mmCIF file as gemmi writes it, N, C-alpha and C atoms, coordinates in Angstrom:
data_model
loop_
_atom_site.group_PDB
_atom_site.id
_atom_site.type_symbol
_atom_site.label_atom_id
_atom_site.label_alt_id
_atom_site.label_comp_id
_atom_site.label_asym_id
_atom_site.label_entity_id
_atom_site.label_seq_id
_atom_site.pdbx_PDB_ins_code
_atom_site.Cartn_x
_atom_site.Cartn_y
_atom_site.Cartn_z
_atom_site.occupancy
_atom_site.B_iso_or_equiv
_atom_site.pdbx_formal_charge
_atom_site.auth_seq_id
_atom_site.auth_asym_id
_atom_site.pdbx_PDB_model_num
ATOM 1 N N . MET Axp A 1 ? 166.738 -113.569 -87.931 1 0 ? 1 A 1
ATOM 2 C CA . MET Axp A 1 ? 167.774 -113.897 -87.02 1 0 ? 1 A 1
ATOM 3 C C . MET Axp A 1 ? 168.229 -115.324 -87.167 1 0 ? 1 A 1
ATOM 4 N N . ALA Axp A 2 ? 169.556 -115.535 -87.344 1 0 ? 2 A 1
ATOM 5 C CA . ALA Axp A 2 ? 170.045 -116.904 -87.436 1 0 ? 2 A 1
ATOM 6 C C . ALA Axp A 2 ? 169.84 -117.613 -86.215 1 0 ? 2 A 1
ATOM 7 N N . ASN Axp A 3 ? 169.543 -118.937 -86.255 1 0 ? 3 A 1
ATOM 8 C CA . ASN Axp A 3 ? 169.183 -119.74 -85.09 1 0 ? 3 A 1
ATOM 9 C C . ASN Axp A 3 ? 170.37 -120.439 -84.524 1 0 ? 3 A 1
ATOM 10 N N . TYR Axp A 4 ? 171.449 -119.659 -84.204 1 0 ? 4 A 1
ATOM 11 C CA . TYR Axp A 4 ? 172.631 -120.129 -83.429 1 0 ? 4 A 1
ATOM 12 C C . TYR Axp A 4 ? 173.343 -118.985 -82.823 1 0 ? 4 A 1
ATOM 13 N N . CYS Axp A 5 ? 174.112 -119.306 -81.754 1 0 ? 5 A 1
ATOM 14 C CA . CYS Axp A 5 ? 174.777 -118.35 -80.963 1 0 ? 5 A 1
ATOM 15 C C . CYS Axp A 5 ? 176.176 -118.12 -81.599 1 0 ? 5 A 1
ATOM 16 N N . GLN Axp A 6 ? 176.499 -116.856 -81.85 1 0 ? 6 A 1
ATOM 17 C CA . GLN Axp A 6 ? 177.732 -116.544 -82.495 1 0 ? 6 A 1
ATOM 18 C C . GLN Axp A 6 ? 179.005 -116.877 -81.599 1 0 ? 6 A 1
ATOM 19 N N . LEU Axp A 7 ? 178.847 -116.801 -80.357 1 0 ? 7 A 1
ATOM 20 C CA . LEU Axp A 7 ? 180.021 -117.064 -79.458 1 0 ? 7 A 1
ATOM 21 C C . LEU Axp A 7 ? 180.091 -118.53 -79.087 1 0 ? 7 A 1
ATOM 22 N N . MET Axp A 8 ? 179.021 -119.078 -78.561 1 0 ? 8 A 1
ATOM 23 C CA . MET Axp A 8 ? 179.083 -120.448 -78.057 1 0 ? 8 A 1
ATOM 24 C C . MET Axp A 8 ? 178.74 -121.46 -79.081 1 0 ? 8 A 1
ATOM 25 N N . GLY Axp A 9 ? 178.09 -121.074 -80.105 1 0 ? 9 A 1
ATOM 26 C CA . GLY Axp A 9 ? 177.757 -122.044 -81.199 1 0 ? 9 A 1
ATOM 27 C C . GLY Axp A 9 ? 176.535 -122.918 -80.882 1 0 ? 9 A 1
ATOM 28 N N . ARG Axp A 10 ? 175.737 -122.477 -79.866 1 0 ? 10 A 1
ATOM 29 C CA . ARG Axp A 10 ? 174.531 -123.233 -79.584 1 0 ? 10 A 1
ATOM 30 C C . ARG Axp A 10 ? 173.527 -123.206 -80.72 1 0 ? 10 A 1
ATOM 31 N N . ARG Axp A 11 ? 173.053 -124.446 -81.042 1 0 ? 11 A 1
ATOM 32 C CA . ARG Axp A 11 ? 172.031 -124.507 -82.076 1 0 ? 11 A 1
ATOM 33 C C . ARG Axp A 11 ? 170.778 -125.307 -81.526 1 0 ? 11 A 1
ATOM 34 N N . PRO Axp A 12 ? 169.707 -125.33 -82.216 1 0 ? 12 A 1
ATOM 35 C CA . PRO Axp A 12 ? 168.541 -126.067 -81.671 1 0 ? 12 A 1
ATOM 36 C C . PRO Axp A 12 ? 168.864 -127.562 -81.456 1 0 ? 12 A 1
ATOM 37 N N . GLY Axp A 13 ? 168.271 -128.074 -80.386 1 0 ? 13 A 1
ATOM 38 C CA . GLY Axp A 13 ? 168.375 -129.5 -80.111 1 0 ? 13 A 1
ATOM 39 C C . GLY Axp A 13 ? 167.113 -130.213 -80.626 1 0 ? 13 A 1
ATOM 40 N N . PHE Axp A 14 ? 167.207 -131.422 -81.092 1 0 ? 14 A 1
ATOM 41 C CA . PHE Axp A 14 ? 166.15 -132.122 -81.668 1 0 ? 14 A 1
ATOM 42 C C . PHE Axp A 14 ? 165.853 -133.358 -80.854 1 0 ? 14 A 1
ATOM 43 N N . GLY Axp A 15 ? 164.562 -133.809 -80.802 1 0 ? 15 A 1
ATOM 44 C CA . GLY Axp A 15 ? 164.16 -134.965 -80.125 1 0 ? 15 A 1
ATOM 45 C C . GLY Axp A 15 ? 162.713 -135.297 -80.23 1 0 ? 15 A 1
ATOM 46 N N . ASN Axp A 16 ? 162.196 -135.992 -79.288 1 0 ? 16 A 1
ATOM 47 C CA . ASN Axp A 16 ? 160.715 -136.354 -79.371 1 0 ? 16 A 1
ATOM 48 C C . ASN Axp A 16 ? 160.018 -135.828 -78.153 1 0 ? 16 A 1
ATOM 49 N N . HIS Axp A 17 ? 158.707 -135.404 -78.329 1 0 ? 17 A 1
ATOM 50 C CA . HIS Axp A 17 ? 157.814 -135.134 -77.291 1 0 ? 17 A 1
ATOM 51 C C . HIS Axp A 17 ? 157.209 -136.467 -76.972 1 0 ? 17 A 1
ATOM 52 N N . VAL Axp A 18 ? 157.185 -136.977 -75.736 1 0 ? 18 A 1
ATOM 53 C CA . VAL Axp A 18 ? 156.662 -138.23 -75.471 1 0 ? 18 A 1
ATOM 54 C C . VAL Axp A 18 ? 155.427 -138.041 -74.532 1 0 ? 18 A 1
ATOM 55 N N . SER Axp A 19 ? 154.23 -138.433 -75.02 1 0 ? 19 A 1
ATOM 56 C CA . SER Axp A 19 ? 153.072 -138.24 -74.302 1 0 ? 19 A 1
ATOM 57 C C . SER Axp A 19 ? 152.92 -139.315 -73.174 1 0 ? 19 A 1
ATOM 58 N N . HIS Axp A 20 ? 151.847 -139.17 -72.33 1 0 ? 20 A 1
ATOM 59 C CA . HIS Axp A 20 ? 151.648 -140.255 -71.313 1 0 ? 20 A 1
ATOM 60 C C . HIS Axp A 20 ? 151.405 -141.581 -71.952 1 0 ? 20 A 1
ATOM 61 N N . SER Axp A 21 ? 150.755 -141.626 -73.112 1 0 ? 21 A 1
ATOM 62 C CA . SER Axp A 21 ? 150.57 -142.969 -73.763 1 0 ? 21 A 1
ATOM 63 C C . SER Axp A 21 ? 151.774 -143.385 -74.608 1 0 ? 21 A 1
ATOM 64 N N . GLN Axp A 22 ? 152.87 -142.705 -74.49 1 0 ? 22 A 1
ATOM 65 C CA . GLN Axp A 22 ? 154.157 -143.074 -75.05 1 0 ? 22 A 1
ATOM 66 C C . GLN Axp A 22 ? 154.152 -142.773 -76.645 1 0 ? 22 A 1
ATOM 67 N N . ARG Axp A 23 ? 153.199 -141.95 -77.064 1 0 ? 23 A 1
ATOM 68 C CA . ARG Axp A 23 ? 153.323 -141.508 -78.545 1 0 ? 23 A 1
ATOM 69 C C . ARG Axp A 23 ? 154.493 -140.547 -78.667 1 0 ? 23 A 1
ATOM 70 N N . LYS Axp A 24 ? 155.195 -140.613 -79.756 1 0 ? 24 A 1
ATOM 71 C CA . LYS Axp A 24 ? 156.338 -139.805 -79.966 1 0 ? 24 A 1
ATOM 72 C C . LYS Axp A 24 ? 156.1 -138.842 -81.109 1 0 ? 24 A 1
ATOM 73 N N . THR Axp A 25 ? 156.28 -137.53 -80.84 1 0 ? 25 A 1
ATOM 74 C CA . THR Axp A 25 ? 156.137 -136.481 -81.838 1 0 ? 25 A 1
ATOM 75 C C . THR Axp A 25 ? 157.395 -135.692 -81.923 1 0 ? 25 A 1
ATOM 76 N N . ALA Axp A 26 ? 157.852 -135.47 -83.146 1 0 ? 26 A 1
ATOM 77 C CA . ALA Axp A 26 ? 159.141 -134.74 -83.3 1 0 ? 26 A 1
ATOM 78 C C . ALA Axp A 26 ? 158.979 -133.242 -82.766 1 0 ? 26 A 1
ATOM 79 N N . ARG Axp A 27 ? 160.031 -132.837 -82.129 1 0 ? 27 A 1
ATOM 80 C CA . ARG Axp A 27 ? 160.033 -131.498 -81.542 1 0 ? 27 A 1
ATOM 81 C C . ARG Axp A 27 ? 161.499 -130.936 -81.584 1 0 ? 27 A 1
ATOM 82 N N . ARG Axp A 28 ? 161.593 -129.663 -81.219 1 0 ? 28 A 1
ATOM 83 C CA . ARG Axp A 28 ? 162.923 -129.046 -81.117 1 0 ? 28 A 1
ATOM 84 C C . ARG Axp A 28 ? 162.99 -128.112 -79.938 1 0 ? 28 A 1
ATOM 85 N N . TRP Axp A 29 ? 164.147 -127.968 -79.377 1 0 ? 29 A 1
ATOM 86 C CA . TRP Axp A 29 ? 164.43 -127.164 -78.227 1 0 ? 29 A 1
ATOM 87 C C . TRP Axp A 29 ? 165.297 -125.928 -78.802 1 0 ? 29 A 1
ATOM 88 N N . ASN Axp A 30 ? 164.745 -124.802 -78.855 1 0 ? 30 A 1
ATOM 89 C CA . ASN Axp A 30 ? 165.476 -123.674 -79.432 1 0 ? 30 A 1
ATOM 90 C C . ASN Axp A 30 ? 166.308 -122.947 -78.284 1 0 ? 30 A 1
ATOM 91 N N . PRO Axp A 31 ? 167.517 -122.556 -78.577 1 0 ? 31 A 1
ATOM 92 C CA . PRO Axp A 31 ? 168.261 -121.806 -77.576 1 0 ? 31 A 1
ATOM 93 C C . PRO Axp A 31 ? 167.681 -120.452 -77.347 1 0 ? 31 A 1
ATOM 94 N N . ASN Axp A 32 ? 167.859 -119.961 -76.164 1 0 ? 32 A 1
ATOM 95 C CA . ASN Axp A 32 ? 167.303 -118.582 -75.762 1 0 ? 32 A 1
ATOM 96 C C . ASN Axp A 32 ? 168.278 -117.526 -76.41 1 0 ? 32 A 1
ATOM 97 N N . LEU Axp A 33 ? 167.986 -117.013 -77.626 1 0 ? 33 A 1
ATOM 98 C CA . LEU Axp A 33 ? 168.864 -116.189 -78.334 1 0 ? 33 A 1
ATOM 99 C C . LEU Axp A 33 ? 168.359 -114.719 -78.175 1 0 ? 33 A 1
ATOM 100 N N . GLN Axp A 34 ? 169.301 -113.822 -78.144 1 0 ? 34 A 1
ATOM 101 C CA . GLN Axp A 34 ? 169.028 -112.359 -77.991 1 0 ? 34 A 1
ATOM 102 C C . GLN Axp A 34 ? 169.905 -111.638 -78.902 1 0 ? 34 A 1
ATOM 103 N N . GLN Axp A 35 ? 169.397 -110.587 -79.421 1 0 ? 35 A 1
ATOM 104 C CA . GLN Axp A 35 ? 170.27 -109.607 -80.189 1 0 ? 35 A 1
ATOM 105 C C . GLN Axp A 35 ? 170.838 -108.628 -79.274 1 0 ? 35 A 1
ATOM 106 N N . ARG Axp A 36 ? 172.119 -108.367 -79.338 1 0 ? 36 A 1
ATOM 107 C CA . ARG Axp A 36 ? 172.834 -107.479 -78.503 1 0 ? 36 A 1
ATOM 108 C C . ARG Axp A 36 ? 173.804 -106.598 -79.304 1 0 ? 36 A 1
ATOM 109 N N . ARG Axp A 37 ? 173.88 -105.355 -78.991 1 0 ? 37 A 1
ATOM 110 C CA . ARG Axp A 37 ? 174.852 -104.486 -79.632 1 0 ? 37 A 1
ATOM 111 C C . ARG Axp A 37 ? 175.952 -104.074 -78.634 1 0 ? 37 A 1
ATOM 112 N N . TYR Axp A 38 ? 177.15 -104.287 -79.042 1 0 ? 38 A 1
ATOM 113 C CA . TYR Axp A 38 ? 178.305 -103.912 -78.212 1 0 ? 38 A 1
ATOM 114 C C . TYR Axp A 38 ? 179.226 -102.918 -78.852 1 0 ? 38 A 1
ATOM 115 N N . TYR Axp A 39 ? 179.762 -102.054 -78.132 1 0 ? 39 A 1
ATOM 116 C CA . TYR Axp A 39 ? 180.794 -101.117 -78.673 1 0 ? 39 A 1
ATOM 117 C C . TYR Axp A 39 ? 182.112 -101.746 -78.485 1 0 ? 39 A 1
ATOM 118 N N . LEU Axp A 40 ? 182.931 -101.816 -79.612 1 0 ? 40 A 1
ATOM 119 C CA . LEU Axp A 40 ? 184.288 -102.318 -79.613 1 0 ? 40 A 1
ATOM 120 C C . LEU Axp A 40 ? 185.219 -101.132 -79.575 1 0 ? 40 A 1
ATOM 121 N N . PRO Axp A 41 ? 185.821 -100.905 -78.327 1 0 ? 41 A 1
ATOM 122 C CA . PRO Axp A 41 ? 186.71 -99.677 -78.298 1 0 ? 41 A 1
ATOM 123 C C . PRO Axp A 41 ? 187.997 -99.828 -79.079 1 0 ? 41 A 1
ATOM 124 N N . SER Axp A 42 ? 188.444 -101.116 -79.291 1 0 ? 42 A 1
ATOM 125 C CA . SER Axp A 42 ? 189.683 -101.275 -80.148 1 0 ? 42 A 1
ATOM 126 C C . SER Axp A 42 ? 189.449 -100.967 -81.594 1 0 ? 42 A 1
ATOM 127 N N . GLU Axp A 43 ? 188.242 -101.174 -82.108 1 0 ? 43 A 1
ATOM 128 C CA . GLU Axp A 43 ? 187.921 -100.836 -83.452 1 0 ? 43 A 1
ATOM 129 C C . GLU Axp A 43 ? 187.115 -99.524 -83.658 1 0 ? 43 A 1
ATOM 130 N N . GLY Axp A 44 ? 186.608 -99.01 -82.516 1 0 ? 44 A 1
ATOM 131 C CA . GLY Axp A 44 ? 185.847 -97.781 -82.555 1 0 ? 44 A 1
ATOM 132 C C . GLY Axp A 44 ? 184.49 -97.888 -83.312 1 0 ? 44 A 1
ATOM 133 N N . ARG Axp A 45 ? 183.906 -99.021 -83.162 1 0 ? 45 A 1
ATOM 134 C CA . ARG Axp A 45 ? 182.597 -99.224 -83.895 1 0 ? 45 A 1
ATOM 135 C C . ARG Axp A 45 ? 181.69 -100.122 -83.033 1 0 ? 45 A 1
ATOM 136 N N . VAL Axp A 46 ? 180.409 -100.257 -83.442 1 0 ? 46 A 1
ATOM 137 C CA . VAL Axp A 46 ? 179.38 -101.057 -82.719 1 0 ? 46 A 1
ATOM 138 C C . VAL Axp A 46 ? 179.197 -102.279 -83.563 1 0 ? 46 A 1
ATOM 139 N N . VAL Axp A 47 ? 179.063 -103.468 -82.868 1 0 ? 47 A 1
ATOM 140 C CA . VAL Axp A 47 ? 178.771 -104.68 -83.557 1 0 ? 47 A 1
ATOM 141 C C . VAL Axp A 47 ? 177.44 -105.231 -82.997 1 0 ? 47 A 1
ATOM 142 N N . ALA Axp A 48 ? 176.688 -105.776 -83.901 1 0 ? 48 A 1
ATOM 143 C CA . ALA Axp A 48 ? 175.475 -106.437 -83.465 1 0 ? 48 A 1
ATOM 144 C C . ALA Axp A 48 ? 175.658 -107.972 -83.455 1 0 ? 48 A 1
ATOM 145 N N . LEU Axp A 49 ? 175.327 -108.62 -82.299 1 0 ? 49 A 1
ATOM 146 C CA . LEU Axp A 49 ? 175.645 -110.012 -82.267 1 0 ? 49 A 1
ATOM 147 C C . LEU Axp A 49 ? 174.358 -110.752 -81.842 1 0 ? 49 A 1
ATOM 148 N N . THR Axp A 50 ? 174.204 -111.993 -82.298 1 0 ? 50 A 1
ATOM 149 C CA . THR Axp A 50 ? 173.161 -112.895 -81.872 1 0 ? 50 A 1
ATOM 150 C C . THR Axp A 50 ? 173.732 -113.809 -80.885 1 0 ? 50 A 1
ATOM 151 N N . LEU Axp A 51 ? 173.294 -113.767 -79.625 1 0 ? 51 A 1
ATOM 152 C CA . LEU Axp A 51 ? 173.963 -114.466 -78.52 1 0 ? 51 A 1
ATOM 153 C C . LEU Axp A 51 ? 172.949 -115.227 -77.702 1 0 ? 51 A 1
ATOM 154 N N . SER Axp A 52 ? 173.375 -116.335 -77.123 1 0 ? 52 A 1
ATOM 155 C CA . SER Axp A 52 ? 172.547 -116.967 -76.143 1 0 ? 52 A 1
ATOM 156 C C . SER Axp A 52 ? 172.707 -116.249 -74.786 1 0 ? 52 A 1
ATOM 157 N N . THR Axp A 53 ? 171.857 -116.566 -73.843 1 0 ? 53 A 1
ATOM 158 C CA . THR Axp A 53 ? 172.009 -115.799 -72.494 1 0 ? 53 A 1
ATOM 159 C C . THR Axp A 53 ? 173.193 -116.247 -71.807 1 0 ? 53 A 1
ATOM 160 N N . LYS Axp A 54 ? 173.71 -117.425 -72.006 1 0 ? 54 A 1
ATOM 161 C CA . LYS Axp A 54 ? 174.952 -117.819 -71.413 1 0 ? 54 A 1
ATOM 162 C C . LYS Axp A 54 ? 176.104 -117.067 -72.011 1 0 ? 54 A 1
ATOM 163 N N . ALA Axp A 55 ? 176.075 -116.835 -73.236 1 0 ? 55 A 1
ATOM 164 C CA . ALA Axp A 55 ? 177.136 -116.055 -73.936 1 0 ? 55 A 1
ATOM 165 C C . ALA Axp A 55 ? 177.188 -114.609 -73.449 1 0 ? 55 A 1
ATOM 166 N N . ILE Axp A 56 ? 176 -114.085 -73.205 1 0 ? 56 A 1
ATOM 167 C CA . ILE Axp A 56 ? 175.942 -112.681 -72.738 1 0 ? 56 A 1
ATOM 168 C C . ILE Axp A 56 ? 176.642 -112.627 -71.342 1 0 ? 56 A 1
ATOM 169 N N . LYS Axp A 57 ? 176.431 -113.637 -70.503 1 0 ? 57 A 1
ATOM 170 C CA . LYS Axp A 57 ? 177.024 -113.646 -69.173 1 0 ? 57 A 1
ATOM 171 C C . LYS Axp A 57 ? 178.576 -113.821 -69.322 1 0 ? 57 A 1
ATOM 172 N N . THR Axp A 58 ? 178.936 -114.643 -70.28 1 0 ? 58 A 1
ATOM 173 C CA . THR Axp A 58 ? 180.384 -114.821 -70.643 1 0 ? 58 A 1
ATOM 174 C C . THR Axp A 58 ? 181.076 -113.568 -71.049 1 0 ? 58 A 1
ATOM 175 N N . ILE Axp A 59 ? 180.386 -112.776 -71.888 1 0 ? 59 A 1
ATOM 176 C CA . ILE Axp A 59 ? 180.933 -111.492 -72.332 1 0 ? 59 A 1
ATOM 177 C C . ILE Axp A 59 ? 181.06 -110.532 -71.117 1 0 ? 59 A 1
ATOM 178 N N . ASP Axp A 60 ? 180.025 -110.591 -70.247 1 0 ? 60 A 1
ATOM 179 C CA . ASP Axp A 60 ? 180.152 -109.721 -69.089 1 0 ? 60 A 1
ATOM 180 C C . ASP Axp A 60 ? 181.391 -110.133 -68.207 1 0 ? 60 A 1
ATOM 181 N N . ARG Axp A 61 ? 181.753 -111.381 -68.225 1 0 ? 61 A 1
ATOM 182 C CA . ARG Axp A 61 ? 182.893 -111.848 -67.399 1 0 ? 61 A 1
ATOM 183 C C . ARG Axp A 61 ? 184.251 -111.583 -68.026 1 0 ? 61 A 1
ATOM 184 N N . ILE Axp A 62 ? 184.341 -111.941 -69.352 1 0 ? 62 A 1
ATOM 185 C CA . ILE Axp A 62 ? 185.68 -111.887 -69.99 1 0 ? 62 A 1
ATOM 186 C C . ILE Axp A 62 ? 185.927 -110.589 -70.774 1 0 ? 62 A 1
ATOM 187 N N . GLY Axp A 63 ? 184.868 -109.852 -71.097 1 0 ? 63 A 1
ATOM 188 C CA . GLY Axp A 63 ? 185 -108.643 -71.83 1 0 ? 63 A 1
ATOM 189 C C . GLY Axp A 63 ? 184.739 -108.832 -73.34 1 0 ? 63 A 1
ATOM 190 N N . ILE Axp A 64 ? 184.251 -107.78 -73.947 1 0 ? 64 A 1
ATOM 191 C CA . ILE Axp A 64 ? 183.85 -107.892 -75.436 1 0 ? 64 A 1
ATOM 192 C C . ILE Axp A 64 ? 185.024 -108.087 -76.341 1 0 ? 64 A 1
ATOM 193 N N . ASP Axp A 65 ? 186.262 -107.507 -76.05 1 0 ? 65 A 1
ATOM 194 C CA . ASP Axp A 65 ? 187.408 -107.695 -76.878 1 0 ? 65 A 1
ATOM 195 C C . ASP Axp A 65 ? 187.832 -109.085 -76.926 1 0 ? 65 A 1
ATOM 196 N N . ALA Axp A 66 ? 187.943 -109.758 -75.795 1 0 ? 66 A 1
ATOM 197 C CA . ALA Axp A 66 ? 188.35 -111.248 -75.644 1 0 ? 66 A 1
ATOM 198 C C . ALA Axp A 66 ? 187.341 -112.059 -76.36 1 0 ? 66 A 1
ATOM 199 N N . ALA Axp A 67 ? 186.005 -111.707 -76.216 1 0 ? 67 A 1
ATOM 200 C CA . ALA Axp A 67 ? 185.033 -112.559 -76.812 1 0 ? 67 A 1
ATOM 201 C C . ALA Axp A 67 ? 185.006 -112.457 -78.363 1 0 ? 67 A 1
ATOM 202 N N . VAL Axp A 68 ? 185.343 -111.256 -78.878 1 0 ? 68 A 1
ATOM 203 C CA . VAL Axp A 68 ? 185.412 -111.027 -80.303 1 0 ? 68 A 1
ATOM 204 C C . VAL Axp A 68 ? 186.622 -111.754 -80.921 1 0 ? 68 A 1
ATOM 205 N N . SER Axp A 69 ? 187.727 -111.659 -80.162 1 0 ? 69 A 1
ATOM 206 C CA . SER Axp A 69 ? 188.891 -112.432 -80.699 1 0 ? 69 A 1
ATOM 207 C C . SER Axp A 69 ? 188.663 -113.934 -80.66 1 0 ? 69 A 1
ATOM 208 N N . GLN Axp A 70 ? 187.936 -114.407 -79.696 1 0 ? 70 A 1
ATOM 209 C CA . GLN Axp A 70 ? 187.616 -115.848 -79.607 1 0 ? 70 A 1
ATOM 210 C C . GLN Axp A 70 ? 186.669 -116.242 -80.772 1 0 ? 70 A 1
ATOM 211 N N . MET Axp A 71 ? 185.681 -115.336 -81.13 1 0 ? 71 A 1
ATOM 212 C CA . MET Axp A 71 ? 184.818 -115.602 -82.249 1 0 ? 71 A 1
ATOM 213 C C . MET Axp A 71 ? 185.564 -115.596 -83.507 1 0 ? 71 A 1
ATOM 214 N N . ARG Axp A 72 ? 186.567 -114.714 -83.71 1 0 ? 72 A 1
ATOM 215 C CA . ARG Axp A 72 ? 187.379 -114.72 -84.859 1 0 ? 72 A 1
ATOM 216 C C . ARG Axp A 72 ? 188.214 -115.938 -85.014 1 0 ? 72 A 1
ATOM 217 N N . GLN Axp A 73 ? 188.732 -116.47 -84.002 1 0 ? 73 A 1
ATOM 218 C CA . GLN Axp A 73 ? 189.491 -117.695 -84.025 1 0 ? 73 A 1
ATOM 219 C C . GLN Axp A 73 ? 188.65 -118.891 -84.434 1 0 ? 73 A 1
ATOM 220 N N . GLN Axp A 74 ? 187.309 -118.831 -84.078 1 0 ? 74 A 1
ATOM 221 C CA . GLN Axp A 74 ? 186.382 -119.963 -84.551 1 0 ? 74 A 1
ATOM 222 C C . GLN Axp A 74 ? 185.946 -119.729 -85.985 1 0 ? 74 A 1
ATOM 223 N N . GLY Axp A 75 ? 186.357 -118.689 -86.67 1 0 ? 75 A 1
ATOM 224 C CA . GLY Axp A 75 ? 185.989 -118.388 -88.029 1 0 ? 75 A 1
ATOM 225 C C . GLY Axp A 75 ? 184.743 -117.602 -88.282 1 0 ? 75 A 1
ATOM 226 N N . GLU Axp A 76 ? 184.221 -117.05 -87.139 1 0 ? 76 A 1
ATOM 227 C CA . GLU Axp A 76 ? 182.933 -116.225 -87.24 1 0 ? 76 A 1
ATOM 228 C C . GLU Axp A 76 ? 183.322 -114.855 -87.823 1 0 ? 76 A 1
ATOM 229 N N . LYS Axp A 77 ? 182.5 -114.438 -88.733 1 0 ? 77 A 1
ATOM 230 C CA . LYS Axp A 77 ? 182.688 -113.105 -89.365 1 0 ? 77 A 1
ATOM 231 C C . LYS Axp A 77 ? 181.925 -112.124 -88.544 1 0 ? 77 A 1
ATOM 232 N N . ILE Axp A 78 ? 182.602 -110.983 -88.13 1 0 ? 78 A 1
ATOM 233 C CA . ILE Axp A 78 ? 182.04 -109.979 -87.387 1 0 ? 78 A 1
ATOM 234 C C . ILE Axp A 78 ? 182.053 -108.689 -88.092 1 0 ? 78 A 1
């Protein structure tokens, strides 16, 4: 699974874990990504998307057709 959201473009964040003694160790914050399948009625097919949980809520709000058109405007291949 690719480590980015296809709708929102969320990628891992990087930084340091800082202990009580102020030692710094490299770490990363991964987005909460989920695999979801949606039926596209306009194309009559099912698409599998890698989405963050925020993107899933956005699709619930605006609809899958609007979300797919937004992804295509961003240059995402579906």
